[in-house]
N, C-alpha and C positions, 0 to 999 in steps of 0.2 A: 696201553700202560695195566699192570694188574689190580685186581679190583680187592678191597681189603674192608673185609667187616668193622663197622666202626662200637668198641667197646664204652660198654657202659661206665661211668661215672661211678667207682665203690670206696664204701667206705670203710677201713678195717676197724668194728666198731671198740677191738681189743685194745686200740690206743687211742680211739679218739669219743671225747665227750661233746654232748655239746649245751648251750642254754640259748635260751631266747630272749630276743629281745627284741624293744621298740626304738624305732630312732624319729623321731621330732625335733622340730627349729623354731625359737622364738625372734627374728629380725635378725636370721643368720649364727646366734649364741645355740649352738646345737645340743643335744642330748640323748644321751642312751636311757632309757625305762626298762628297769630290773625287775622283776619281784622279789624281794628277798625272802622268798623261802627257798631260792635259786642261790644265795649268796654264798651259803656254805661258811660263813666267818670270813671272808678274803675279800673282803670290800676294796680293800687299797689296791690289792693285786689286781682284780678285774679290771677295777678303774686305770693302773696303768698299762695292762693290757689291750684291753677295746677301745680307749680314746685315744692310742697311738696311730696320728693321719696317715703314716705310712706303713704297717705293719698289722696295725687291728683294723676296726670297724670306723674309727674317727671319729670325734666328741669333745667338746667341752665338759664332761664332767657328766658322773653317772646317777641319774636318779632313782636309788632303790625302795620301790614301793611295798609297805607290809599293811596287810591287810588283817586288821585285831579282828581280835574272835567278836569284839563286840559293836562289830561294822566300821569303826572309824577306820581311816588312810592315817599313815603318819608315812612320812618322807625322811631317808638320807642319802643326803649329797657329798658325791665324793670327786675331788677335782682331778685332771688329767696327771696331775703328778701323786696322785693317793692321798691326798688330805684328802681331811673332814674339815667340811664347811656348814654356818647354821643354816642356811640356805642359801634357794635363788628363784628372786621373782620368776626370772623367764622359763627357769625349769619344773619351777610348780603349774604354769601357765601350759608348760606342753604337756605334763602331767594330767593335766584336768584337759587339753583339747584329748587326749588318749580315750581316759574316761566317757569322754563325751561320744565319742567314734565308735566306744568299742562297747560300753554299755548303756550310753543314751542319756549319762546323767548330764542336766545343764548346772546345776547347781553341787558345789562339792566342798566339802572342809575339808583341808589336806594339813595335818599335824608336822609340825616342822621343829627342829631344835630349838627356833624362838617364838615357839607359839603356834599357835589357828591361821592359816589363812585360807580365809572367804574367795571362790572363783564362777564366778558366773560366764555363760554364754551368750554374750549379745546376739552373736551373728553365727550360723553355721552352714559352711558351701564347703562340705567333707571331700579332701579331708584337712580343712581350712577353717578355722574357728578364732573370731573376735571372744576376746575375755576380760573381762575387768574384772580384776584382783585388787581384796583388801589386802595393803602390804603396811598396816602395823604405824605406829605416828611416830614420824622422826624427829629424831632428839639432834641439833643443829649446835654446833659453838664454834665459833671463829677460832683457829688457832694458828698461830706460826710456829714452826719447824726448823732445825738447824739439821741438815743435811750436811755430813764429811764431803768435802770437794765439789758444795754446790751453793752454799750456804744457807741463809734464813730464806726460807718458803713458805708466805703466807696463803692461806686458807681458811680450809674448816674442815673440824671431821664429823661427819655423819653416822649416826646409829640407827640402822634400819634393821633391826636385828642382830646383822653382820656389819662389821667396821669398813668406815670408809673418808677417804681424804679429798679433798675437792679443792682444786683452784679453777681460779677464773683467769683464762686466757684473754687478756683485754684487747678488744677491737676484732668483728667480725672479718674473717681471713678467709677470702673466697676461692685460693689455694690448696686450702684444708689444713691450715698448718698450724697447729694446737700446741708444739714446740712451746719452752720454757727455761729463762734460766742458761740460754746458750745449748740446751739438746734439744734433742727430739721426743715428743711426749712419749715416746717407748721405753729414751732411757731411762728420764728418769722416775718415769713411772714404775722401771725398776727395780732404782735405787730406795724410792719410798714404800711402794711395797715391804720390805724387806727389813726396812729400818728397827732396828731394837728401840724404837720410841714405840714404835706398835707391838707389842711381845708378841699377837700373834698375828701377825701380817696384818695387811688392810688390802683393800681395795683403793685405786687410785682414779679418780675423774679429772679431767682437763676439761674445762664449760666455756662457751661463749656465748655472751649476749646478744643473738641477733634480732631483736624484738619485744616488746612486751609481755609478747602471749609467747615467744620460740627462742630454746634454747639449742645450740648444737653442742655433743659431748664425743670423746674420746675414752674408754674404757683399758683399763689395765689392770685385770683381775686376780689376786690372790690366787697363788697356785695354780695359774692359767695361761698367764701374762692377756696381749692385747686381745679382746675378742671384739663379734663385729657389733655384738650388743650385753645390756645387762638392765635387768628389770629392777634391780636392787640398786644400779650403780644410775637408772632414768630417776627413780626417786630421789636420789641424794643428791644428786644435781639439782633436779625440780626442787627441794625442799632449802637446799646451800642458796640456790639462784631468788627464791622469794623471800626468806628470811632476811639473809643479807645482802640482794641488793636489788628488791621492790618489787620485782617484775610480776605480771600475774599469778593467780594464785588456779589458772589453770592454765595449762601449760603443752603446747608441742614439745616434743624434748627428739631431738635426730641423733639417732648414732651413725653409725657406715654400714648397718644391716637395713636402717628404716629408724623410721620413727613410730611412737605411742605420745602417749597424751597421760598426764598428772592431773589430780583433782585434788589441793591440801586447802578446805576451808576454811580452820583456823589452826594456828601452831601448836594445838592439843587434840586434831581431828586424826582419824585415821586417814593414810593415802589413801590415792584410789589408782589407780595402773590402769591403763586399757593398750590392747594390743592385740598382735594376729599371733597366732601357733599353728605350726603342721605339721603333719605328722605326716613323714618319709617314706619308710617302711618297716616292714617288719622281718624279722628273719631268725636264725640259728648260726651263736657261733661256734669254730670248733676248739675246742678246748684241750688241748695233751694232757694224759692221764701223765701220772707221777712219773715211773717209767721208762716212757718215751721222751718226757721232758729233757731226763737226765740223760738218752742217749743221745738226743740231740745233742746236748750240751759237750758231749763227750767229743762228738764228730767233729764239733766246731773249733775244738781247743787242737 
């Protein structure tokens, strides 16, 4: 059999541009981290392209890290569908882990659309970091909403700097069933998330009380859908359980992706969230230049 020389993979720089990224996750809730400077005003388009599970890198959202001239950090979060959200507790923690990993920062103040969040590294075993975050003061209000085709749904709205609607699923179901009102939690979550009752949309949590110091929940995230975990969702679930069901003010909250701990000293205090974040990889994503993108579209047609 004749031998052939292998060819190096080459990139035509006239057609391809690259954008550097970091990927991290917090209990399976995964994010890309991009420098704001490379966004070029295309935040939504980049989120839709790069977060795609089959045709992109894959993630629940992108945290754009803006390094301000005065040394401050500011984050803009874009979901997989290109919509912008106020903040993400897990996304903020992933950025904190990256700054600890890359720059050695053990405590960092991260600005968001809902104010500054302080993150502290409690344990470091690179690339995994255990981080405590100050998540703001939860605002909980019991509320029953009417969903067409479903009827009255009792729960609570929780403001964590972003909107949440929390439902309690009665009874600890060992089979992992978090459904309610004759629907799966994914089906009901999809309906509530886009209800006109929430003009900006809402995240939806389905909570089971497991013990005085433990809850379990599932999360349907606005602009993303079902996710394995959520930082603000963990806090919203904990706050509703504490305020309305009288569980302990120090809780372990179990999501599909793992457990996190919350502490809420009193109803007017800042809630603290502690959980892991892991740096998965860093690299470069290829982006077609406009002319090449148009040519590909024409060929596809």
